[in-house]
GUMAR-61990 format. One record per residue (C-alpha): residue number from 0; residue in one letter; x, y, z. Coordinates in steps of 0.1 Angstrom, whole numbers, padded with zeros to 4 digits, always signed. Each point is the difference from the previous one (the first is absolute). Layout:
<loba seq="NUM" type="A" x="X" y="Y" z="Z"/>
...
***
This chain:
<loba seq="0" type="M" x="+0473" y="+0262" z="-0360"/>
<loba seq="1" type="S" x="-0024" y="+0014" z="+0026"/>
<loba seq="2" type="I" x="+0010" y="+0013" z="+0034"/>
<loba seq="3" type="M" x="-0023" y="-0008" z="+0029"/>
<loba seq="4" type="S" x="-0005" y="+0027" z="+0026"/>
<loba seq="5" type="P" x="+0008" y="-0010" z="+0036"/>
<loba seq="6" type="H" x="-0032" y="+0018" z="+0010"/>
<loba seq="7" type="P" x="-0035" y="-0012" z="-0007"/>
<loba seq="8" type="P" x="-0021" y="+0023" z="-0022"/>
<loba seq="9" type="S" x="-0018" y="+0027" z="+0020"/>
<loba seq="10" type="H" x="-0024" y="+0027" z="-0010"/>
<loba seq="11" type="R" x="-0010" y="+0034" z="+0013"/>
<loba seq="12" type="V" x="-0034" y="+0001" z="+0018"/>
<loba seq="13" type="S" x="-0013" y="+0026" z="-0025"/>
<loba seq="14" type="D" x="+0011" y="-0021" z="-0030"/>
<loba seq="15" type="V" x="-0018" y="-0031" z="+0014"/>
<loba seq="16" type="A" x="-0031" y="+0021" z="+0007"/>
<loba seq="17" type="A" x="+0000" y="+0015" z="-0035"/>
<loba seq="18" type="L" x="+0006" y="-0034" z="-0017"/>
<loba seq="19" type="L" x="-0029" y="-0017" z="+0019"/>
<loba seq="20" type="G" x="-0024" y="+0030" z="+0000"/>
<loba seq="21" type="V" x="-0002" y="+0004" z="+0037"/>
<loba seq="22" type="S" x="+0011" y="+0027" z="+0024"/>
<loba seq="23" type="D" x="+0034" y="+0003" z="+0017"/>
<loba seq="24" type="D" x="-0019" y="-0004" z="+0033"/>
<loba seq="25" type="T" x="-0014" y="-0034" z="-0012"/>
<loba seq="26" type="V" x="+0035" y="-0012" z="-0007"/>
<loba seq="27" type="R" x="+0012" y="+0012" z="+0034"/>
<loba seq="28" type="R" x="-0030" y="-0018" z="+0016"/>
<loba seq="29" type="W" x="+0011" y="-0032" z="-0017"/>
<loba seq="30" type="I" x="+0034" y="+0005" z="+0015"/>
<loba seq="31" type="D" x="-0013" y="+0008" z="+0034"/>
<loba seq="32" type="Q" x="-0023" y="-0031" z="-0001"/>
<loba seq="33" type="R" x="+0031" y="-0021" z="-0010"/>
<loba seq="34" type="H" x="-0016" y="-0010" z="-0033"/>
<loba seq="35" type="V" x="+0031" y="+0014" z="-0018"/>
<loba seq="36" type="R" x="+0036" y="+0004" z="+0012"/>
<loba seq="37" type="A" x="+0017" y="+0033" z="-0003"/>
<loba seq="38" type="A" x="+0032" y="+0017" z="+0013"/>
<loba seq="39" type="K" x="+0015" y="+0034" z="-0001"/>
<loba seq="40" type="D" x="+0028" y="+0006" z="-0025"/>
<loba seq="41" type="T" x="+0032" y="+0020" z="+0007"/>
<loba seq="42" type="T" x="-0019" y="+0033" z="-0005"/>
<loba seq="43" type="G" x="-0027" y="-0010" z="+0025"/>
<loba seq="44" type="R" x="-0027" y="-0006" z="-0026"/>
<loba seq="45" type="L" x="-0022" y="-0030" z="+0004"/>
<loba seq="46" type="R" x="+0005" y="-0027" z="-0027"/>
<loba seq="47" type="V" x="-0024" y="-0029" z="-0006"/>
<loba seq="48" type="D" x="+0015" y="-0034" z="-0005"/>
<loba seq="49" type="G" x="-0010" y="-0012" z="-0035"/>
<loba seq="50" type="A" x="-0002" y="-0037" z="+0008"/>
<loba seq="51" type="S" x="-0022" y="+0007" z="+0030"/>
<loba seq="52" type="L" x="-0023" y="+0022" z="-0020"/>
<loba seq="53" type="A" x="-0003" y="-0026" z="-0028"/>
<loba seq="54" type="A" x="-0009" y="-0027" z="+0026"/>
<loba seq="55" type="F" x="-0026" y="+0022" z="+0016"/>
<loba seq="56" type="L" x="-0016" y="+0008" z="-0034"/>
<loba seq="57" type="V" x="-0001" y="-0037" z="-0009"/>
<loba seq="58" type="T" x="-0017" y="-0007" z="+0033"/>
<loba seq="59" type="Q" x="-0025" y="+0028" z="-0006"/>
<loba seq="60" type="Q" x="-0008" y="-0014" z="-0034"/>
<loba seq="61" type="Q" x="-0005" y="-0035" z="+0013"/>
<loba seq="62" type="E" x="-0023" y="+0012" z="+0027"/>
<loba seq="63" type="R" x="-0021" y="+0018" z="-0026"/>
<loba seq="64" type="Q" x="-0002" y="-0031" z="-0022"/>
<loba seq="65" type="D" x="-0012" y="-0023" z="+0027"/>
<loba seq="66" type="P" x="-0010" y="+0020" z="+0031"/>
<loba seq="67" type="V" x="-0017" y="-0029" z="+0019"/>
<loba seq="68" type="S" x="+0028" y="-0025" z="-0002"/>
<loba seq="69" type="Y" x="+0027" y="+0026" z="+0006"/>
<loba seq="70" type="T" x="-0018" y="+0014" z="+0031"/>
<loba seq="71" type="H" x="-0004" y="-0035" z="+0014"/>
<loba seq="72" type="L" x="+0037" y="-0008" z="-0005"/>
<loba seq="73" type="R" x="+0010" y="+0033" z="+0016"/>
<loba seq="74" type="A" x="-0022" y="-0007" z="+0031"/>
<loba seq="75" type="H" x="+0022" y="-0030" z="+0007"/>
<loba seq="76" type="E" x="+0033" y="+0017" z="-0003"/>
<loba seq="77" type="T" x="+0020" y="+0008" z="+0030"/>
<loba seq="78" type="R" x="+0019" y="+0033" z="+0003"/>
<loba seq="79" type="E" x="+0034" y="+0003" z="+0015"/>
<loba seq="80" type="D" x="+0007" y="+0036" z="+0013"/>
***
């Protein structure tokens, strides 16, 4: 029997950076640019949402595989802020 956590998986900025081979500042930039969701935990540390990070990485991989088509599609997206 497995017990599901009521909270989605989240990861420390430094752990995400180390795993992906980028700097902590790069991960924070992704958060600031709203590519990846994050929230502070009860101790005040910033935690990266795992599902959001995974979606961002998939998007980045798709863009690398077919940059012309992906750029064309993104040009026609509308952003809601």
